[in-house]
VMD Tcl script that builds the backbone (N, CA, C; Angstrom):
set m [mol new atoms 255]
animate dup $m
set s [atomselect $m all]
$s set {name element resname resid chain x y z} {
  {N N MET 1 A -1.868 -44.731 16.262}
  {CA C MET 1 A -2.010 -43.625 16.286}
  {C C MET 1 A -2.521 -42.498 17.095}
  {N N GLN 2 A -3.829 -43.032 17.539}
  {CA C GLN 2 A -4.233 -42.570 18.694}
  {C C GLN 2 A -3.762 -42.256 20.030}
  {N N LYS 3 A -2.866 -43.365 20.182}
  {CA C LYS 3 A -1.870 -43.460 21.540}
  {C C LYS 3 A -1.535 -42.036 21.283}
  {N N PHE 4 A -0.512 -42.139 20.081}
  {CA C PHE 4 A 0.432 -40.772 19.744}
  {C C PHE 4 A -0.442 -39.527 20.200}
  {N N THR 5 A -1.628 -39.355 19.518}
  {CA C THR 5 A -2.242 -37.880 19.755}
  {C C THR 5 A -2.823 -37.775 21.176}
  {N N ALA 6 A -2.969 -39.010 21.729}
  {CA C ALA 6 A -3.443 -38.649 23.413}
  {C C ALA 6 A -2.098 -38.323 23.828}
  {N N LYS 7 A -1.220 -38.737 23.575}
  {CA C LYS 7 A -0.013 -38.723 24.436}
  {C C LYS 7 A 0.453 -36.847 23.954}
  {N N LEU 8 A 0.270 -36.585 22.696}
  {CA C LEU 8 A 0.788 -35.125 22.391}
  {C C LEU 8 A -0.598 -34.286 22.935}
  {N N GLY 9 A -1.377 -34.789 22.996}
  {CA C GLY 9 A -2.370 -33.939 23.825}
  {C C GLY 9 A -2.111 -33.588 25.055}
  {N N THR 10 A -1.633 -34.523 25.977}
  {CA C THR 10 A -1.326 -34.472 27.371}
  {C C THR 10 A 0.346 -33.611 27.322}
  {N N ASN 11 A 1.112 -33.944 26.618}
  {CA C ASN 11 A 2.407 -33.370 26.520}
  {C C ASN 11 A 2.280 -31.907 26.371}
  {N N LEU 12 A 0.940 -31.257 25.147}
  {CA C LEU 12 A 0.654 -29.950 25.145}
  {C C LEU 12 A 0.057 -29.064 26.474}
  {N N ARG 13 A -0.594 -29.914 27.117}
  {CA C ARG 13 A -1.260 -29.648 28.229}
  {C C ARG 13 A -0.046 -29.319 29.704}
  {N N ASP 14 A 0.755 -30.183 29.524}
  {CA C ASP 14 A 1.592 -30.148 30.164}
  {C C ASP 14 A 2.574 -28.943 30.113}
  {N N ALA 15 A 2.796 -28.709 28.461}
  {CA C ALA 15 A 3.567 -27.641 28.587}
  {C C ALA 15 A 2.936 -26.162 28.704}
  {N N ARG 16 A 1.838 -26.239 28.247}
  {CA C ARG 16 A 0.717 -25.265 28.710}
  {C C ARG 16 A 0.510 -24.748 30.129}
  {N N ASP 17 A 0.505 -25.986 30.917}
  {CA C ASP 17 A 0.584 -25.799 32.679}
  {C C ASP 17 A 2.004 -25.184 32.862}
  {N N LEU 18 A 3.022 -25.396 32.343}
  {CA C LEU 18 A 4.348 -25.015 32.754}
  {C C LEU 18 A 4.400 -23.515 32.508}
  {N N ARG 19 A 3.924 -23.183 31.401}
  {CA C ARG 19 A 4.015 -21.737 31.116}
  {C C ARG 19 A 2.720 -20.910 31.957}
  {N N GLU 20 A 2.111 -21.543 32.794}
  {CA C GLU 20 A 0.961 -20.911 33.290}
  {C C GLU 20 A 0.133 -20.292 32.600}
  {N N LEU 21 A -0.292 -20.995 31.552}
  {CA C LEU 21 A -1.235 -20.292 30.714}
  {C C LEU 21 A -2.776 -21.088 30.726}
  {N N THR 22 A -3.888 -20.654 30.738}
  {CA C THR 22 A -4.884 -21.379 30.419}
  {C C THR 22 A -5.362 -21.890 28.979}
  {N N GLN 23 A -6.289 -22.441 28.729}
  {CA C GLN 23 A -6.814 -22.796 27.461}
  {C C GLN 23 A -6.987 -21.707 26.642}
  {N N GLU 24 A -7.583 -20.848 27.242}
  {CA C GLU 24 A -8.201 -19.280 26.657}
  {C C GLU 24 A -7.049 -18.548 26.415}
  {N N ASP 25 A -5.920 -18.234 27.330}
  {CA C ASP 25 A -4.871 -17.682 27.121}
  {C C ASP 25 A -4.294 -18.222 25.765}
  {N N LEU 26 A -3.910 -19.432 25.542}
  {CA C LEU 26 A -3.339 -20.140 24.516}
  {C C LEU 26 A -4.068 -19.677 23.383}
  {N N ALA 27 A -5.366 -19.720 23.475}
  {CA C ALA 27 A -6.490 -19.636 22.101}
  {C C ALA 27 A -6.299 -18.145 21.764}
  {N N ALA 28 A -6.238 -17.161 23.002}
  {CA C ALA 28 A -5.828 -15.486 22.659}
  {C C ALA 28 A -4.462 -15.584 21.721}
  {N N LEU 29 A -3.603 -16.321 21.940}
  {CA C LEU 29 A -1.852 -16.122 21.571}
  {C C LEU 29 A -2.206 -16.622 20.153}
  {N N THR 30 A -2.934 -17.761 19.998}
  {CA C THR 30 A -3.085 -18.544 18.444}
  {C C THR 30 A -3.977 -18.628 17.087}
  {N N ASP 31 A -5.174 -17.705 18.208}
  {CA C ASP 31 A -6.377 -17.546 16.992}
  {C C ASP 31 A -6.632 -19.185 16.858}
  {N N ILE 32 A -6.469 -19.854 17.445}
  {CA C ILE 32 A -6.822 -21.295 17.634}
  {C C ILE 32 A -8.097 -21.557 18.696}
  {N N SER 33 A -9.227 -22.112 18.479}
  {CA C SER 33 A -10.261 -21.659 19.545}
  {C C SER 33 A -10.030 -22.227 20.602}
  {N N GLN 34 A -10.529 -22.239 21.863}
  {CA C GLN 34 A -10.276 -23.054 22.942}
  {C C GLN 34 A -10.691 -24.209 22.777}
  {N N GLU 35 A -11.692 -24.419 22.269}
  {CA C GLU 35 A -12.568 -25.707 22.009}
  {C C GLU 35 A -11.602 -26.852 21.397}
  {N N THR 36 A -10.682 -26.209 20.365}
  {CA C THR 36 A -9.890 -27.282 19.332}
  {C C THR 36 A -8.860 -27.559 20.608}
  {N N ILE 37 A -8.458 -26.444 21.222}
  {CA C ILE 37 A -6.914 -26.740 22.040}
  {C C ILE 37 A -7.827 -27.794 22.780}
  {N N SER 38 A -8.904 -27.554 23.861}
  {CA C SER 38 A -9.441 -28.919 24.801}
  {C C SER 38 A -9.487 -29.836 23.897}
  {N N ARG 39 A -9.996 -30.138 22.868}
  {CA C ARG 39 A -9.888 -31.395 22.227}
  {C C ARG 39 A -9.031 -32.140 21.818}
  {N N ILE 40 A -7.661 -31.389 21.501}
  {CA C ILE 40 A -6.276 -32.062 21.077}
  {C C ILE 40 A -5.964 -32.334 22.656}
  {N N GLU 41 A -5.956 -31.298 23.731}
  {CA C GLU 41 A -5.043 -32.037 24.733}
  {C C GLU 41 A -6.144 -33.154 25.420}
  {N N THR 42 A -7.327 -33.253 25.395}
  {CA C THR 42 A -8.134 -34.490 25.946}
  {C C THR 42 A -8.131 -36.094 25.011}
  {N N GLY 43 A -7.545 -35.636 23.372}
  {CA C GLY 43 A -7.684 -36.586 23.053}
  {C C GLY 43 A -8.772 -36.914 22.293}
  {N N TYR 44 A -9.627 -35.865 22.221}
  {CA C TYR 44 A -10.907 -36.053 21.477}
  {C C TYR 44 A -10.598 -35.936 19.660}
  {N N ASN 45 A -9.522 -35.046 19.738}
  {CA C ASN 45 A -8.995 -34.731 18.143}
  {C C ASN 45 A -7.973 -35.401 18.323}
  {N N THR 46 A -8.356 -36.722 17.155}
  {CA C THR 46 A -7.134 -37.439 17.320}
  {C C THR 46 A -6.429 -37.349 15.864}
  {N N ASN 47 A -6.645 -36.027 15.223}
  {CA C ASN 47 A -6.046 -36.043 14.052}
  {C C ASN 47 A -5.757 -34.525 13.807}
  {N N PRO 48 A -5.073 -33.702 14.953}
  {CA C PRO 48 A -4.876 -32.299 14.660}
  {C C PRO 48 A -3.819 -32.103 13.554}
  {N N SER 49 A -3.944 -31.278 12.644}
  {CA C SER 49 A -3.041 -30.773 12.028}
  {C C SER 49 A -1.586 -30.304 12.310}
  {N N LEU 50 A -0.813 -31.131 11.164}
  {CA C LEU 50 A 0.543 -30.449 11.805}
  {C C LEU 50 A 0.803 -28.730 11.957}
  {N N GLU 51 A 0.210 -27.819 10.772}
  {CA C GLU 51 A 0.371 -26.601 11.089}
  {C C GLU 51 A -0.282 -26.024 12.561}
  {N N THR 52 A -1.403 -26.759 12.900}
  {CA C THR 52 A -2.156 -26.344 14.504}
  {C C THR 52 A -0.958 -26.740 15.396}
  {N N VAL 53 A -0.551 -27.712 15.456}
  {CA C VAL 53 A 0.457 -27.889 16.736}
  {C C VAL 53 A 1.550 -27.477 16.649}
  {N N LEU 54 A 1.948 -27.010 15.446}
  {CA C LEU 54 A 3.108 -26.093 14.996}
  {C C LEU 54 A 3.132 -24.900 15.618}
  {N N ILE 55 A 1.672 -24.318 15.537}
  {CA C ILE 55 A 1.322 -22.896 16.236}
  {C C ILE 55 A 1.288 -23.139 17.535}
  {N N LEU 56 A 0.982 -24.100 18.116}
  {CA C LEU 56 A 0.534 -24.167 19.282}
  {C C LEU 56 A 2.041 -24.341 20.114}
  {N N CYS 57 A 2.840 -24.911 19.844}
  {CA C CYS 57 A 4.134 -25.232 20.107}
  {C C CYS 57 A 4.772 -23.926 20.063}
  {N N HIS 58 A 4.896 -23.018 18.689}
  {CA C HIS 58 A 5.457 -21.856 18.672}
  {C C HIS 58 A 4.877 -20.966 19.958}
  {N N ALA 59 A 3.761 -20.697 19.986}
  {CA C ALA 59 A 3.229 -20.121 21.311}
  {C C ALA 59 A 3.505 -20.254 22.522}
  {N N LEU 60 A 3.951 -21.828 22.622}
  {CA C LEU 60 A 4.244 -21.993 23.927}
  {C C LEU 60 A 6.159 -21.972 24.244}
  {N N GLY 61 A 6.701 -21.187 22.808}
  {CA C GLY 61 A 8.025 -21.001 22.890}
  {C C GLY 61 A 8.780 -22.392 22.844}
  {N N MET 62 A 8.119 -23.490 22.392}
  {CA C MET 62 A 9.036 -24.600 22.365}
  {C C MET 62 A 9.098 -25.518 20.964}
  {N N GLU 63 A 10.131 -26.233 20.640}
  {CA C GLU 63 A 10.046 -27.006 19.137}
  {C C GLU 63 A 8.980 -28.087 19.518}
  {N N LEU 64 A 8.845 -28.679 18.089}
  {CA C LEU 64 A 7.955 -29.799 17.992}
  {C C LEU 64 A 8.330 -30.941 18.806}
  {N N GLN 65 A 9.715 -31.050 18.544}
  {CA C GLN 65 A 10.202 -32.210 18.839}
  {C C GLN 65 A 10.237 -32.008 20.841}
  {N N GLU 66 A 9.824 -30.836 21.448}
  {CA C GLU 66 A 10.220 -30.614 22.838}
  {C C GLU 66 A 8.913 -31.165 23.499}
  {N N VAL 67 A 7.887 -30.838 22.497}
  {CA C VAL 67 A 6.396 -31.435 22.882}
  {C C VAL 67 A 6.322 -32.463 22.642}
  {N N VAL 68 A 6.433 -33.141 21.888}
  {CA C VAL 68 A 6.268 -34.816 21.460}
  {C C VAL 68 A 7.001 -35.333 21.946}
  {N N TYR 69 A 8.341 -35.516 22.517}
  {CA C TYR 69 A 8.817 -36.324 23.237}
  {C C TYR 69 A 9.128 -35.784 24.969}
  {N N HIS 70 A 8.264 -34.575 25.396}
  {CA C HIS 70 A 8.367 -34.487 26.478}
  {C C HIS 70 A 9.640 -34.003 26.929}
  {N N GLU 71 A 10.492 -33.038 26.010}
  {CA C GLU 71 A 11.888 -32.775 26.484}
  {C C GLU 71 A 11.757 -31.982 27.451}
  {N N PHE 72 A 10.658 -31.002 27.764}
  {CA C PHE 72 A 10.837 -29.383 28.382}
  {C C PHE 72 A 10.343 -29.833 29.687}
  {N N ARG 73 A 9.866 -31.235 30.096}
  {CA C ARG 73 A 9.915 -32.066 31.646}
  {C C ARG 73 A 11.502 -32.209 32.058}
  {N N LYS 74 A 12.254 -32.924 30.983}
  {CA C LYS 74 A 13.538 -33.236 31.580}
  {C C LYS 74 A 14.611 -31.910 31.608}
  {N N LYS 75 A 14.002 -30.957 31.005}
  {CA C LYS 75 A 14.871 -29.727 31.128}
  {C C LYS 75 A 14.630 -29.194 32.188}
  {N N LYS 76 A 13.274 -29.212 32.852}
  {CA C LYS 76 A 13.066 -28.482 34.012}
  {C C LYS 76 A 13.693 -29.031 35.035}
  {N N VAL 77 A 13.383 -30.200 35.016}
  {CA C VAL 77 A 14.343 -31.447 36.019}
  {C C VAL 77 A 15.501 -30.929 36.409}
  {N N VAL 78 A 16.009 -31.267 34.985}
  {CA C VAL 78 A 17.917 -30.822 34.971}
  {C C VAL 78 A 17.871 -29.394 35.494}
  {N N GLN 79 A 16.950 -28.421 35.532}
  {CA C GLN 79 A 17.432 -27.107 35.782}
  {C C GLN 79 A 17.364 -26.964 37.203}
  {N N SER 80 A 16.470 -27.444 38.010}
  {CA C SER 80 A 15.761 -27.620 38.898}
  {C C SER 80 A 17.040 -28.401 39.841}
  {N N ARG 81 A 17.725 -29.404 39.398}
  {CA C ARG 81 A 18.692 -29.895 40.066}
  {C C ARG 81 A 19.629 -29.129 40.084}
  {N N LYS 82 A 20.310 -28.196 38.986}
  {CA C LYS 82 A 21.363 -27.127 39.189}
  {C C LYS 82 A 21.238 -26.161 39.965}
  {N N LYS 83 A 20.066 -26.100 40.281}
  {CA C LYS 83 A 19.699 -24.877 41.310}
  {C C LYS 83 A 20.159 -25.233 42.755}
  {N N ARG 84 A 19.778 -26.815 42.865}
  {CA C ARG 84 A 19.956 -27.112 44.138}
  {C C ARG 84 A 21.096 -27.437 44.708}
  {N N ALA 85 A 22.137 -27.725 43.756}
  {CA C ALA 85 A 23.502 -28.005 43.935}
  {C C ALA 85 A 24.172 -26.650 44.131}
}
mol reanalyze $m
mol bondsrecalc $m
mol representation Tube
mol addrep $m
């Protein structure tokens, strides 16, 4: 379970970075503390509630499965390849 939540935290951070948001920005959008977001992203919070994760996903404009399975990166790569063609 810890491996999953660590991966989830990394994926959330990547999604936040993709949106060019700081942890403070995301905290302001969600009313979730910056400290909680940091703990999730770094893997210190190994048991975030589903509600918290869904709120973060919603604020990032993503579905849960996109963040869990890192699908947003795949979309970005496909989109950038289409632009080059």
